[in-house]
C-alpha positions as CSV (number, residue, x, y, z in Angstrom):
1,X,-93.3,-171.2,-9.7
2,X,-95.3,-173.3,-7.8
3,X,-96.0,-173.6,-4.0
4,X,-94.0,-176.6,-3.7
5,X,-91.5,-175.6,-5.5
6,X,-90.7,-172.5,-3.4
7,X,-91.3,-174.5,-0.1
8,X,-88.3,-176.9,-1.4
9,X,-86.0,-174.2,-2.0
10,X,-87.0,-172.6,1.3
11,X,-86.0,-175.7,2.9
12,X,-82.8,-176.6,0.9
13,X,-81.5,-172.8,2.0
14,X,-82.5,-173.8,5.7
15,X,-80.8,-177.0,5.3
16,X,-77.7,-175.2,3.7
17,X,-77.8,-172.2,6.8
18,X,-77.8,-175.5,9.1
19,X,-74.4,-177.1,7.4
20,X,-72.9,-174.0,7.6
21,X,-73.6,-173.4,11.3
22,X,-71.8,-176.8,12.3
23,X,-68.8,-176.0,10.8
24,X,-69.0,-172.8,12.4
25,X,-69.7,-175.0,15.8
26,X,-66.7,-177.0,14.6
27,X,-64.1,-174.8,13.2
28,X,-62.7,-173.9,17.1
29,X,-61.8,-177.5,17.5
30,X,-60.1,-177.9,14.0
31,X,-58.2,-174.6,14.9
32,X,-56.8,-176.1,17.7
33,X,-55.7,-179.3,16.3
34,X,-53.9,-177.7,13.3
35,X,-51.8,-175.5,15.4
36,X,-51.3,-178.8,17.7
37,X,-49.8,-180.7,14.7
38,X,-48.2,-177.4,13.4
39,X,-46.2,-177.2,16.8
40,X,-45.8,-180.7,16.9
41,X,-47.4,-181.4,20.2
42,X,-49.2,-184.1,18.3
43,X,-47.7,-186.4,16.0
44,X,-49.6,-189.8,16.3
45,X,-50.4,-190.1,12.5
46,X,-53.5,-192.3,13.6
47,X,-54.7,-189.5,15.5
48,X,-54.1,-187.0,12.6
49,X,-55.6,-189.2,10.0
50,X,-58.7,-189.6,12.3
51,X,-59.3,-186.0,12.8
52,X,-58.6,-185.5,8.8
53,X,-61.3,-188.0,8.3
54,X,-63.7,-185.8,9.8
55,X,-62.3,-182.3,8.6
56,X,-63.1,-183.5,5.3
57,X,-66.8,-183.4,5.5
58,X,-66.8,-179.6,6.3
59,X,-64.0,-178.7,3.7
60,X,-66.5,-176.6,1.6
61,X,-65.8,-173.9,4.0
62,X,-62.7,-172.4,3.4
63,X,-61.8,-171.9,6.8
64,X,-61.7,-175.4,7.3
65,X,-60.1,-176.3,4.1
66,X,-57.2,-173.7,5.0
67,X,-56.8,-175.8,8.3
68,X,-57.0,-179.1,6.6
69,X,-54.0,-178.1,4.0
70,X,-52.2,-176.5,6.8
71,X,-52.0,-180.1,8.4
72,X,-51.1,-181.8,5.4
73,X,-48.5,-179.5,4.3
74,X,-47.1,-180.2,7.6
75,X,-47.1,-183.8,7.4
76,X,-45.9,-184.4,4.0
77,X,-42.4,-184.5,4.7
78,X,-43.4,-187.7,7.1
79,X,-46.1,-189.0,5.5
80,X,-46.3,-188.4,1.9
81,X,-49.1,-191.3,1.4
82,X,-51.3,-189.9,3.9
83,X,-51.2,-186.7,2.1
84,X,-51.8,-187.9,-1.3
85,X,-54.0,-190.2,-0.1
86,X,-55.9,-186.9,2.0
87,X,-55.9,-184.5,-0.9
88,X,-57.5,-187.5,-3.3
89,X,-60.1,-187.7,-0.6
90,X,-61.0,-184.0,-1.0
91,X,-61.1,-183.7,-4.8
92,X,-63.4,-186.9,-5.2
93,X,-65.9,-185.0,-2.6
94,X,-65.3,-181.5,-3.9
95,X,-63.7,-181.3,-7.1
96,X,-61.6,-183.0,-10.3
97,X,-59.0,-185.0,-8.4
98,X,-57.3,-185.2,-12.3
99,X,-56.4,-181.5,-12.1
100,X,-54.3,-182.4,-9.5
101,X,-50.0,-182.1,-9.8
102,X,-48.7,-183.7,-6.4
103,X,-45.1,-182.9,-7.8
104,X,-46.1,-179.2,-7.6
105,X,-47.4,-179.4,-3.7
106,X,-50.7,-178.3,-2.4
């Protein structure tokens, strides 16, 4: 492997570590927010959507993805269109949306 290739892969590895570190930094605030939504201390859909927008970028982390799904499950009965929208967003960013069956739940 050429030296430039090695340097490139090392820089990618450093970047990946930094991104994972960011997820670690924001995790406590996401946990608190999810708990507040589940306990119905936060019910304003605009506030929930705003936070889901932020969380979506970190759904590569399984812990954040779990919180994201937890919030979506909690709001589904009152806001199914929001849940569908944010499920689509997730699959557009990280997976194949065509595989999702909304009738089966999340």
